[in-house]
C-alpha positions as MATLAB code, in Angstrom:
seq = 'XXXXXXXXXXXXXXXXXXXXXXXXXXXXXXXXXXXXXXXXXXXXXXXXXXXXXXXXXXXXXXXXXXXXXXXXXXXXXXXXXXXXXXXXXXXXXXXXXXXXXXXXXXXXXXXXXXXXXXXXXXXXXXXXXXXXXXXXXXXXXXXXXXXXXXXXXXXXXXXXXXXXXXXXXXXXXXXXXXXXXXXXXXXXXXXXXXXXXXXXXX';
ca = [
      -1.172  -41.794   -9.602;
       0.143  -39.726   -6.712;
      -1.702  -36.405   -6.927;
      -0.924  -33.401   -4.759;
      -4.589  -33.313   -3.773;
      -4.103  -36.687   -2.112;
      -1.007  -35.597   -0.214;
      -0.818  -33.902    3.155;
      -1.358  -30.148    2.992;
       1.825  -28.071    3.030;
       2.206  -25.740    5.993;
       4.215  -23.209    3.950;
       3.534  -23.871    0.243;
       6.077  -21.263   -0.874;
       8.900  -23.664    0.003;
       7.466  -26.580   -1.947;
       7.038  -30.266   -1.314;
      10.752  -31.160   -1.381;
      11.626  -28.800    1.485;
       8.738  -30.205    3.499;
      10.028  -33.725    2.845;
      13.462  -32.637    4.099;
      11.863  -31.317    7.277;
      10.067  -34.631    7.741;
      13.374  -36.470    7.251;
      15.148  -34.310    9.846;
      12.376  -35.061   12.332;
      13.069  -38.778   11.854;
      16.813  -38.455   12.641;
      17.483  -39.929   16.082;
      20.923  -38.419   16.792;
      20.487  -34.849   18.105;
      23.827  -33.538   16.815;
      23.144  -34.878   13.349;
      19.630  -33.424   13.555;
      21.091  -30.002   14.408;
      23.536  -30.157   11.484;
      20.784  -31.171    9.079;
      18.557  -28.336   10.322;
      21.303  -25.743    9.777;
      21.921  -27.055    6.267;
      18.209  -26.930    5.486;
      17.908  -23.346    6.724;
      20.777  -22.399    4.371;
      18.928  -24.052    1.489;
      15.737  -22.196    2.378;
      17.669  -18.924    2.426;
      19.180  -19.627   -0.996;
      15.670  -19.909   -2.435;
      15.092  -16.205   -1.733;
      18.507  -14.480   -1.988;
      16.903  -11.082   -2.591;
      15.468  -11.153    0.939;
      18.807  -11.506    2.718;
      19.021   -7.783    3.460;
      15.758   -7.871    5.388;
      16.122   -7.526    9.150;
      15.906  -10.831   11.039;
      15.911  -12.851    7.793;
      17.631  -15.807    9.487;
      15.222  -15.569   12.383;
      12.287  -15.870    9.987;
      13.813  -18.947    8.352;
      14.179  -20.733   11.686;
      10.606  -19.783   12.559;
       9.453  -21.261    9.256;
      11.333  -24.467   10.011;
       9.524  -24.738   13.344;
       6.172  -24.137   11.642;
       6.798  -26.793    8.963;
       7.670  -29.301   11.696;
       4.448  -28.455   13.540;
       6.627  -27.204   16.422;
       7.792  -30.740   17.229;
      11.355  -30.591   15.877;
      13.692  -31.066   18.843;
      16.850  -29.098   17.951;
      18.954  -26.291   19.391;
      17.270  -23.255   17.869;
      19.452  -20.113   17.670;
      16.273  -18.122   18.295;
      13.222  -18.800   20.397;
      10.689  -20.509   18.090;
       7.214  -18.972   17.853;
       4.411  -20.295   19.983;
       1.707  -22.323   18.201;
      -0.962  -20.275   19.974;
       0.615  -17.045   18.706;
       0.665  -18.372   15.149;
      -3.051  -19.108   15.124;
      -4.142  -16.014   17.040;
      -6.005  -13.247   15.250;
      -4.038  -10.061   14.459;
      -4.692   -6.998   16.564;
      -7.348   -4.677   15.247;
      -5.887   -1.680   13.432;
      -7.221    1.534   14.966;
      -8.633    4.047   12.505;
      -8.917    7.708   13.319;
     -12.437    9.051   12.984;
     -11.948   11.998   10.625;
     -15.028   13.883    9.556;
     -14.716   14.696    5.838;
     -17.534   16.848    4.480;
     -16.986   15.919    0.837;
     -15.248   12.584    0.268;
     -14.453   13.343   -3.378;
     -12.338   16.329   -2.302;
     -10.567   14.658    0.598;
      -9.292   15.873    3.954;
      -6.062   17.426    2.657;
      -7.944   19.731    0.309;
     -10.194   20.807    3.163;
      -7.105   21.670    5.217;
      -5.634   23.656    2.304;
      -8.843   25.655    1.947;
      -8.708   26.425    5.660;
      -5.144   27.710    5.262;
      -6.048   29.719    2.158;
      -8.908   31.387    4.026;
      -6.402   32.630    6.633;
      -4.240   34.405    4.017;
      -4.388   38.174    3.784;
      -6.131   39.664    0.763;
      -3.781   39.882   -2.200;
      -2.441   38.262   -5.356;
      -0.905   35.306   -3.500;
      -4.218   34.425   -1.859;
      -6.126   34.805   -5.136;
      -3.683   32.520   -6.965;
      -3.854   29.873   -4.239;
      -7.658   29.931   -4.238;
      -7.727   29.656   -8.023;
      -5.454   26.593   -7.930;
      -7.545   24.974   -5.199;
     -10.811   25.649   -7.022;
      -9.523   24.115  -10.255;
      -8.224   21.102   -8.343;
     -11.617   20.698   -6.661;
     -13.272   20.759  -10.064;
     -10.899   18.070  -11.313;
     -11.533   15.901   -8.223;
     -15.272   16.253   -8.721;
     -15.012   15.157  -12.358;
     -12.771   12.194  -11.565;
     -15.201   10.860   -8.952;
     -18.510   11.689  -10.590;
     -17.604   11.542  -14.302;
     -20.343   14.078  -15.020;
     -20.044   17.710  -15.923;
     -19.930   20.140  -13.035;
     -20.668   23.847  -13.077;
     -18.309   26.453  -11.695;
     -21.096   27.619   -9.405;
     -21.125   24.205   -7.706;
     -17.382   24.452   -6.998;
     -17.771   28.033   -5.739;
     -20.598   26.903   -3.460;
     -18.549   24.013   -2.043;
     -15.419   26.064   -1.415;
     -17.499   28.757    0.288;
     -19.031   26.143    2.609;
     -15.657   24.530    3.355;
     -14.140   27.913    4.190;
     -17.017   28.898    6.407;
     -17.977   31.740    4.076;
     -14.515   33.347    4.170;
     -13.803   32.630    0.487;
     -16.192   34.108   -2.059;
     -16.066   34.443   -5.838;
     -17.301   37.211   -8.066;
     -19.950   36.446  -10.688;
     -17.535   36.860  -13.602;
     -14.950   34.421  -12.170;
     -14.323   31.408  -14.433;
     -12.501   28.157  -13.821;
     -10.673   25.978  -16.347;
     -12.975   24.053  -18.700;
     -13.748   20.488  -17.652;
     -12.350   18.936  -20.832;
      -9.049   20.794  -20.348;
      -8.732   19.630  -16.736;
      -9.235   15.985  -17.644;
      -7.180   16.118  -20.844;
      -4.275   17.840  -19.147;
      -3.243   14.722  -17.224;
      -4.478   12.068  -19.652;
      -2.062    9.515  -21.179;
      -2.866   10.847  -24.651;
      -1.823   14.350  -23.646;
       1.410   13.099  -22.071;
       2.242   11.080  -25.192;
       1.550   14.075  -27.407;
       3.845   16.268  -25.310;
       6.563   13.603  -25.414;
       6.332   13.384  -29.222;
       6.647   17.142  -29.495;
       9.839   17.084  -27.427;
      11.320   14.260  -29.441;
      10.320   15.677  -32.840;
      10.393   19.462  -32.560;
       9.517   21.345  -35.738;
];
């Protein structure tokens, strides 16, 4: 039996064994003009295997590069594009630089910290109070999503006061939305219930 495990490893498995065999056949053609015609026909076949990718920039270029790779860069034809270098193919990708952002509380995130900073700059008034209330409730929801445990309002008040540098303070009688309401508000069950109410109004 001729098992795939006994065959030579495919360079680009997404094209399959038959395409690789066609590449091997083209490499065995002695006449250069005939070899060029066969290569162009094969590239068209490769493109027809993925018609949904034709709108991608340099799609044809990628196909010719793949042909060069499957021939181990030994196919002597007139490439319409410069084939990739074998050394470039096997080189390691460049390291992606990451910005070192200091986040005090990972479960809140950097964006929420920036919003608290902006809210602290607002002048006293109803708009500032509403913004702070929304941010505090969102912080409570973020805390619950990450930690899964109950969290007191005092903990949220303490965190937002630290993040604002003491510029945002809450009175003792201030209350946030209950934990169960915050989690249930965005749950799939709640969304399905709301959808049923719209579809079957009483």
